C-alpha positions as CSV (number, residue, x, y, z in Angstrom):
1,X,-5.6,-6.7,-24.1
2,X,-6.3,-3.0,-24.2
3,X,-6.0,-1.0,-27.4
4,X,-2.9,1.2,-27.9
5,X,-5.1,4.2,-27.0
6,X,-6.7,2.6,-24.0
7,X,-4.4,0.2,-22.0
8,X,-6.0,-2.3,-19.7
9,X,-5.0,-2.5,-16.2
10,X,-6.0,-5.1,-13.6
11,X,-6.3,-3.6,-10.3
12,X,-6.1,-6.2,-7.4
13,X,-7.0,-4.7,-4.1
14,X,-9.1,-6.0,-1.3
15,X,-9.5,-2.5,0.5
16,X,-12.7,-1.2,-1.3
17,X,-12.0,2.4,-0.5
18,X,-8.5,2.4,-1.9
19,X,-9.7,0.2,-4.9
20,X,-12.4,2.6,-5.8
21,X,-10.1,5.7,-5.6
22,X,-7.2,4.2,-7.7
23,X,-9.9,3.0,-10.2
24,X,-11.4,6.3,-10.6
25,X,-8.1,8.0,-11.1
26,X,-6.9,5.4,-13.6
27,X,-10.1,5.7,-15.6
28,X,-9.6,9.5,-15.5
29,X,-6.1,8.9,-17.1
30,X,-7.6,6.9,-19.9
31,X,-7.1,3.3,-18.8
32,X,-9.5,0.5,-19.0
33,X,-9.6,-0.8,-15.4
34,X,-10.7,-4.2,-14.1
35,X,-10.9,-4.8,-10.3
36,X,-10.5,-7.8,-8.3
37,X,-10.8,-8.0,-4.6
38,X,-8.9,-11.4,-3.8
39,X,-6.4,-13.7,-5.3
40,X,-8.8,-16.2,-6.8
41,X,-10.8,-13.5,-8.5
42,X,-7.6,-11.8,-9.8
43,X,-6.4,-15.1,-11.4
44,X,-9.8,-15.4,-13.2
45,X,-9.8,-11.7,-14.3
46,X,-6.2,-12.1,-15.4
47,X,-7.1,-15.0,-17.7
48,X,-10.2,-13.3,-19.0
49,X,-9.2,-9.8,-19.4
50,X,-5.5,-10.1,-20.6
51,X,-4.4,-7.0,-19.0
52,X,-1.5,-4.8,-20.2
53,X,-0.3,-4.2,-16.6
54,X,-1.3,-5.5,-13.1
55,X,-1.4,-3.3,-10.0
56,X,-1.3,-6.0,-7.2
57,X,-1.7,-5.6,-3.6
58,X,0.9,-7.7,-1.5
59,X,-1.6,-8.6,1.2
60,X,-4.8,-10.3,0.0
61,X,-7.4,-12.6,1.6
62,X,-6.9,-16.2,0.5
63,X,-4.1,-16.4,-2.0
64,X,-1.6,-13.6,-1.1
65,X,0.0,-11.2,-3.8
66,X,3.0,-13.2,-4.0
67,X,1.4,-16.4,-5.0
68,X,-0.8,-14.4,-7.3
69,X,2.1,-12.8,-9.0
70,X,3.9,-16.1,-9.3
71,X,0.9,-17.8,-11.1
72,X,0.3,-14.9,-13.4
73,X,3.9,-14.8,-14.6
74,X,3.9,-18.6,-15.2
75,X,0.8,-18.2,-17.3
76,X,1.7,-15.2,-19.4
77,X,4.5,-12.7,-18.4
78,X,3.1,-9.2,-17.7
79,X,4.3,-6.1,-15.9
80,X,3.3,-6.0,-12.4
81,X,3.4,-3.1,-9.9
82,X,3.1,-4.4,-6.5
83,X,1.5,-2.4,-3.6
84,X,2.9,-3.1,-0.1
85,X,2.2,-1.7,3.3
86,X,5.1,-3.5,4.8
87,X,8.0,-1.7,3.2
88,X,10.5,-4.3,4.6
89,X,13.5,-4.9,2.4
90,X,13.2,-8.6,2.7
91,X,9.5,-8.4,1.7
92,X,10.4,-6.1,-1.3
93,X,13.0,-8.5,-2.6
94,X,10.7,-11.5,-2.3
95,X,8.1,-9.7,-4.3
96,X,10.6,-8.8,-7.0
97,X,11.8,-12.4,-6.9
98,X,8.4,-13.8,-7.9
99,X,8.1,-11.6,-11.0
100,X,7.0,-8.2,-9.7
101,X,8.7,-5.5,-11.8
102,X,8.2,-2.6,-9.3
103,X,6.7,-1.7,-6.1
104,X,5.2,1.1,-4.3
105,X,4.8,1.6,-0.6
106,X,1.4,2.5,1.1
107,X,0.3,5.3,1.4
108,X,1.3,6.4,-2.0
109,X,0.3,9.5,-4.1
110,X,-1.9,8.9,-7.1
111,X,0.4,10.8,-9.3
112,X,3.3,8.5,-8.5
113,X,1.3,5.4,-9.1
114,X,0.1,6.8,-12.5
115,X,3.9,7.5,-13.4
116,X,5.0,4.0,-12.2
117,X,2.4,2.5,-14.6
118,X,3.4,4.6,-17.5
119,X,7.0,3.8,-16.8
120,X,6.2,0.1,-16.9
121,X,4.2,0.4,-20.3
122,X,7.1,2.5,-21.9
123,X,9.5,-0.2,-20.8
124,X,7.5,-2.9,-22.4
125,X,7.4,-1.0,-25.7
126,X,11.1,-0.2,-25.6
127,X,11.8,-3.9,-24.9
128,X,9.8,-4.9,-28.0
129,X,11.6,-2.4,-30.2
130,X,15.0,-3.5,-28.9
131,X,14.0,-7.3,-29.4
132,X,14.8,-6.7,-33.3
133,X,18.4,-5.9,-32.3
134,X,20.9,-8.7,-32.3
135,X,23.5,-7.5,-29.5
136,X,25.2,-9.5,-26.9
137,X,26.9,-7.4,-24.1
138,X,29.8,-9.1,-22.1
139,X,30.9,-7.5,-18.9
140,X,33.3,-9.7,-16.8
141,X,31.4,-13.0,-16.1
142,X,27.9,-11.5,-17.2
143,X,26.6,-12.0,-20.7
144,X,23.5,-10.1,-21.7
145,X,21.6,-11.2,-24.9
146,X,19.4,-8.0,-25.6
147,X,17.4,-9.5,-28.3
148,X,16.2,-12.6,-26.3
149,X,16.4,-10.5,-23.1
150,X,18.4,-13.5,-21.4
151,X,21.3,-13.1,-18.9
152,X,24.0,-15.6,-18.2
153,X,26.6,-15.7,-15.4
154,X,29.5,-17.9,-16.1
155,X,27.3,-19.7,-18.7
156,X,24.5,-20.4,-16.2
157,X,21.1,-18.5,-16.9
158,X,19.9,-16.0,-14.4
159,X,16.1,-15.3,-14.2
160,X,15.6,-11.6,-14.1
161,X,12.5,-9.5,-14.0
162,X,11.8,-7.1,-16.8
163,X,12.9,-4.2,-14.6
164,X,16.0,-6.0,-13.3
165,X,17.0,-6.8,-16.9
166,X,16.5,-3.1,-18.0
167,X,18.7,-1.9,-15.1
168,X,21.3,-4.4,-15.8
169,X,21.4,-3.4,-19.4
170,X,21.6,0.3,-18.6
171,X,24.7,-0.4,-16.3
172,X,26.2,-2.6,-18.7
173,X,26.0,-0.3,-21.8
174,X,28.7,1.9,-20.0
175,X,30.5,-0.5,-17.7
176,X,32.6,1.1,-14.9
177,X,30.7,4.5,-15.2
178,X,28.9,5.5,-11.9
179,X,25.3,6.3,-12.4
180,X,23.5,8.5,-9.8
181,X,20.3,7.0,-8.5
182,X,18.2,9.8,-10.0
183,X,19.8,9.2,-13.4
184,X,18.9,5.4,-13.1
185,X,15.2,6.3,-12.1
186,X,15.0,8.5,-15.2
187,X,16.7,6.0,-17.6
188,X,15.1,2.8,-16.4
189,X,11.9,3.9,-14.7
190,X,11.2,6.9,-16.9
191,X,10.6,9.2,-13.9
192,X,12.9,11.0,-11.5
193,X,12.0,11.6,-7.9
194,X,14.2,11.8,-5.0
195,X,12.0,10.0,-2.7
196,X,11.8,7.1,-5.1
197,X,15.6,6.3,-5.1
198,X,14.9,3.4,-2.7
199,X,13.5,1.5,-5.5
200,X,16.8,1.6,-7.3
201,X,18.5,0.3,-4.1
202,X,16.1,-2.6,-3.8
203,X,16.5,-3.5,-7.4
204,X,20.4,-3.5,-7.2
205,X,20.1,-5.8,-4.1
206,X,18.0,-8.1,-6.2
207,X,20.6,-8.1,-9.0
208,X,23.4,-8.9,-6.6
209,X,21.3,-11.7,-5.2
210,X,20.8,-13.2,-8.6
211,X,24.2,-12.3,-10.3
212,X,26.7,-12.3,-7.3
213,X,27.4,-9.8,-4.7
214,X,30.3,-8.1,-6.6
215,X,28.6,-7.5,-10.0
216,X,27.4,-4.1,-9.1
217,X,29.6,-1.7,-7.2
218,X,28.1,0.9,-4.7
219,X,29.6,4.4,-4.9
220,X,28.6,5.8,-1.4
221,X,26.8,9.1,-1.7
222,X,26.6,8.7,-5.4
223,X,25.2,5.7,-7.0
224,X,26.1,2.4,-8.6
225,X,28.5,0.9,-11.4
226,X,28.8,-2.3,-13.2
227,X,32.1,-3.8,-12.3
228,X,34.1,-4.5,-15.4
229,X,35.6,-7.8,-14.3
């Protein structure tokens, strides 16, 4: 694992041109970067390098990004930023469903990629700090154990990704309040860009799929609110 001063990133990308450009930018940003060009090499590098965050291409030769993500999370949970050229809503939801914390659609700007990585790492640090708090939030049928980072719906545990949990907790801290998408991007993801609000929409859909369709209410033209009951 990288030092606090130099976090380690595992970049999994089969396009050598993209991989080299991303590697150079991340190294310039102070990251220790390891690169793998296919799924098998990625899993081997993951076990050896113990990265702090993984940037993972969705479409890889051999094992695809979804299977690689699934195996990584089963071995040792890690923040995963998935790269996708597809941009299909169902494809994004599948990626989030196997443990990806966030996604970014190709082509992307290096500035946005770096911002997403920093945001993921900040959320991990914040989650570690909050783990010492013994707080249970109950809103309707949903129970959120903030210390254990576990969520139950009518007594049945729901498996959420790190980002889904943080989004739900943010909404649950002020149930009924309408959050604008830009505000959620700032509070949960750590940055605010109008072009990235689709990320919020995708994660809300993922929450509804796991917790129930009526847990999060859409306020058209504004944002989202957690339903009180």
